[in-house]
Phi, psi and omega in degrees: 000318181298319180298321179297317178295321179296317179297318180297320180292321177297320178296317179300315181293326177295321178295317180294318177300318180292321182298321177302315181296313183291315179299320182291323183279318187260338191089147183297318184298322184269344182291151178236158177295328177299317179296318180296318179298316180296317181296323181278351183060045176228170178281161176297326177298324178295323177296314181292336177296325184261330186222139180286324186197183181297321183295326178291324175295316180301315179295322180295323176298316180296318180294318180296330179282316191266328184299311178298329180296312179296317180299322179295318179296313182293325178300318178293324180294327183288340181276139174288132181214132183286346184225081183301324179294315177296322177298317180292324178299315179297317180300311182294321178298314181295323179297320178291319179295321179291326177302320181296337183257355186247102184295322179296314180297320180298312180293322180293316179295323177298318179298308187284328185266331187243335189244358183243117180259004177054039177260170178060232183293344182272354184301322183284352175272344184302313183297317181296318182285329175293322177300318178297322178298316182286334172295320177296314181295323178297321178296315178299322183298336178299326178293318180291325177296318177296324179293322177295315181294331179275357179083011178283333178237158180304146183296336180264011180289153178254113182302326179296321179295317178296323180295317179297316180299315180295318180299315179297319181295309183290322178301318178299319178297314182296317179297315177303318181293312183295330179290332180206071184304321183289339181264357183247112183278077185300317181304325180268325186281325184304309180299322181293312183294322177292325179292323178301318182284308189281332179296328178293323180292324182286353176244017179295000000 
């Protein structure tokens, strides 16, 4: 039984890996389940066993990308740390470095950030994915709130404002990287760019 469950999970992940490729190449609207099945080297029936339709696959891709990300942020928040700003700097630096090494994450972010305009049939997915975005930002704001309480930031500072500033900064870095990964030296640039942002906060 365990082997069957393992095989089913491997098939599901193969379908998601294939879907990223097909959606990116064809666009979500034009992509078909047949194309995804061929790319994953599985039957169409196997696709239907795991997913009802394209939108369910699209949502599963978003969840596979964002859920571990949120869990990672919250895990750090639960840990006691004397320097919340420094802790967040390390987290953000590591996330950027890991992006450079994770092809699925790279392709998924390219799909959602650069190739998906949420038009047509995807319009009703916008709200759900926007909610996930704000859950991420809310989690990040916890680090800034802890920094305010620890005296690292002014007592009248707004954790939400710092979160928006950081999100815009990191989003810009990610977009620059995704547009030309081979021209962006992430292993060397990530620590430098994160230090530029966070070192200023630690001297506020």
